[in-house]
N, C-alpha and C positions, 0 to 999 in steps of 0.2 A: 505494499498499499505504499502515501504520499508522502512523500519529506519535501515540503514545498520549499523550502530553501535553497534547495539544490539543484532544481530543476531549473534549466535555461531553452528558453524556446530560440530553436535552431529554423528560421529563416529562410535563408538562403542556400538555398537545396539544388545538388549536382545530377537532379533528372525531373523531368517533365512528365507527367499522366492526368489524363481526363477523369474527372469523379462520373460516377456513375449515381446514379440513384435505385432504390428498392424501396418500397415502401412496407415495413411490418406489420403481422395480422390486427395490431391495434393501429394501423394510419401511422406511426410514429414513422419517420425517413431514416434511412441508414445510407447515408451517402458512403460511395467509397473506392478506393483505386483498385483496378485490376487491369496489371502491363504482365505480360507473355504469355509463354506457353510452354514453358519447363513444367520442372516439379513444383508444386507450391506451397507460397508460404503464405499462412494468415498472421500479421504483425496485430496484437492488440495493444495501444498507446493507454498511458497513464490519467489520473484524475487531475482532470480542467486543461488536459492537452485535446493535441490533434496527433493521426496519422504525421505528420508534417514535422509538425514541431519536434511532439520525443525520438521520431523512428526515423528521419525523413535521413542521416546520414545511414543508417544498418538499411535505406531501403536502397540509396545511393550504391551501395557497395553488393548488392544482393539478386538488384535484378536483372544483370548479366544473363547469371545462371539460375533464373530460378522465378517462377512465376509471382508477382506480388499482388496478394491479397491485404487491400489495409483502406478499413475504413476507421470514419470519424465517430468515433459511438455516439449513441442518440444523446440530443441534446447540449452535445458538442461540434462547433465549427461547421461544416456545411451538411452538417446531422442538427439545423435548427431551422426552425423552430421546430419542436415543442422545447419548451428552455430543459435543461437537465433539473430531473427529481434524483431523489436519492431514499428510497424505500428501505427497509432494512435487507431486503434483499435485492441490493441493485448488481451485486455481482452476479447471482445467480439470472438477472435479465439480461443482461448485459451477455454473461453465454448462453445465453435460449438464443438470443440475436445472431449470436454470431453461428449457430447451428442453422436458423431461416439464412443466413446468410449463404454458408455454403451447401445448403439443401437446393436452392435455387440457382449456385454456380455450377451444380452437378458435378464439383472439379474432381472427385474423385478423395481419397484421404489427403489430408493436410501435416505440415509440421506447423505447430502453433508458436508466433515469437511473443509474451507478453512482457510488459515492464510495468514495473508498480501495481496499480489495481489491474491492470489489464493480463499479469502472469495469474493474479489468484481467477477470475476470470478460465484460461487458457485451464489450469486445474479442471475446474468446474466441468467445463465442455468436455475435455479428455474424459473424467469420470463419468457424465451420462452419455455422453455419444462415444463409443472407442471404435464406430464404423469411419468418424469423418475426422479420424487425428491420430498419427501415426508416429508422433512426437512431441513434446516441449520442451521451448528455453522458458525460461522464466527467470528475472532478475528486478529484484527491490516488494520482497516477496518474504511473506512467514506463515500465514494459513490460518491466522488470528488476529484478533485487536489484542496486542498486549496493556498491559498496567504503562508500560514505558509508550508505548504507542498515544495509550489517553493521557498521560505527562503532557505529552510533547504536543498533541492536537490543540490542549488548553491554552495556552499561547496566544491562536491566530483569532482566538473572540477575546476582546469585541473586534468586529472588522471597524476600522479605523473610515473615518471621512475620506471623501476624493483627494484634500488634499493634503493628507498624511497618508498615501499610498506607497508603499514599497515596490519594488521593482517584482515585483512576480503577481502583486494586487494590478499591477498594470500592463500583467501581461493576460492574465485570464480576463479581462477589461480589451484590449486588444482582439482576444481569438474569439470573443463569445459576446461581446458585448458591457456596455459599464454597465449596465443592470443586474450585472450577472453576478459581480463579487462578491457580494454580501449572500446571498441565497445559493451560491456553489461551496463558499463556504461553510457558513453555517449550516448547511443542506448535508455535507458529508460530518462536521463533530456529530451532528446531531444522530446521523446514522452510524455514528460510530460509538457511541453513548448505548444503542441502543443492543445494536452486535453484542457490544462489552456485557450487558444486562443480563444478556440471555446466553451468557456461556465463552462469549468469544470467538467461537468458531464463524473461519471463512470459507475455509476448502480441506480445513486440515482431518476431518473426519470425511470427507468423499474423498481423499486422495487414495486411500485404498484399495480403489475400483479403477486408479487407472492402471490400462495394461501395459501401455507405450512407451518407451527408452522417453525418459522425464532428467531434465538439465536445471539446478537451481545453479543460480550465482547470487552473491551480494556480495558488498564493499567490506572491507574488516572495519570502515567507520562510522556503519548502519545506528541508528538510534534504536528509532521504533523498531525494525525488523532487525529483534536479536540472532546472533549466532545459533544461542539455545533455540528460540523458534521452529526457526526454517533448519538446522538439524531435526530437530525432529518430526518437521514436516518430510524430509528426504527419506528417512526411515520408513515411514509411513508410507511412501513408493514403490511400489512392487518392483522397478528398476529405473529410481532414481540417482540421481549422483546431484553431486553438493560441488562447487567453487568455490571459493571467500578469495574475492580480489585485494591484494593490499594497494595501501593508497587510494579509497575511495569509496567514497559514502552512496546518495539514493544511486543516483541516475549515474550509473556508471559509462555508458557512452557519451556521460560528456567528459568523467573525470579519469577513465582511461581505454576509451573507446578502441583500441587498438587492439588491447588484450581482450575485450569485450569480443571485440569484432574474431580474434584467434578462436577462443573458446565457440565461438558459434560456430563458425567453417568446418573447426573440426568434429562437434557431434552433427550438423549435417550432411558431411563426409561422409563420416559413419556408416550414419543409419542409411544413403545413398548405394553405399558400396555393394 
């Protein structure tokens, strides 16, 4: 899940793809990139981001060798309106949306790359739909809302007035509109509080149902996503692997991009061998 201060938008990208549009069963819209004809990858961004801003550099590195499917999750970026909401089951809702997208595309089983909130939904997707997923790579993940995470996110509130916005408030405004800064932050914190009150599970319980190879990657300077919790998640995964990346916080694609790409490509090569 997200650690705000360590995410910066990647606004200048080395690729151009046209976004397509799918209306979900409840008529929410899902805007997505779909480019290439080789082995398909589904990339799921994190909280308050978009496919481009969180995963743009990875997309540019992998698009020559894979089919890239990269949505803006419902309520984010080009998948607005409607605006993003955070019910207590939003991780599962995002996983269900991804299943709908993959069935619509009829692209065969994919390898899912998920960052932050997207990594948690990737595990839920693989658990519920093994026929759609043949591998998962997730970073910035723990499987639960931990006490450390709850303590950390309390500092996000109250959301300051516009005159006192920090860079990450401004990024939300740029990507999703100024009116979404407060509801996105408050919505995520409220959902985290509810999840924690109900036992804290995001995908830890479901992880035992994931049958495909799964690589978890976290930075050694993660705060809310502790080594304790990601290790426990790895142990629940029948084919789980764990890598802790040195000198990295939450957004490994920002702090250690070369190391992250090395781990991703090695995992993809192993599955594709």
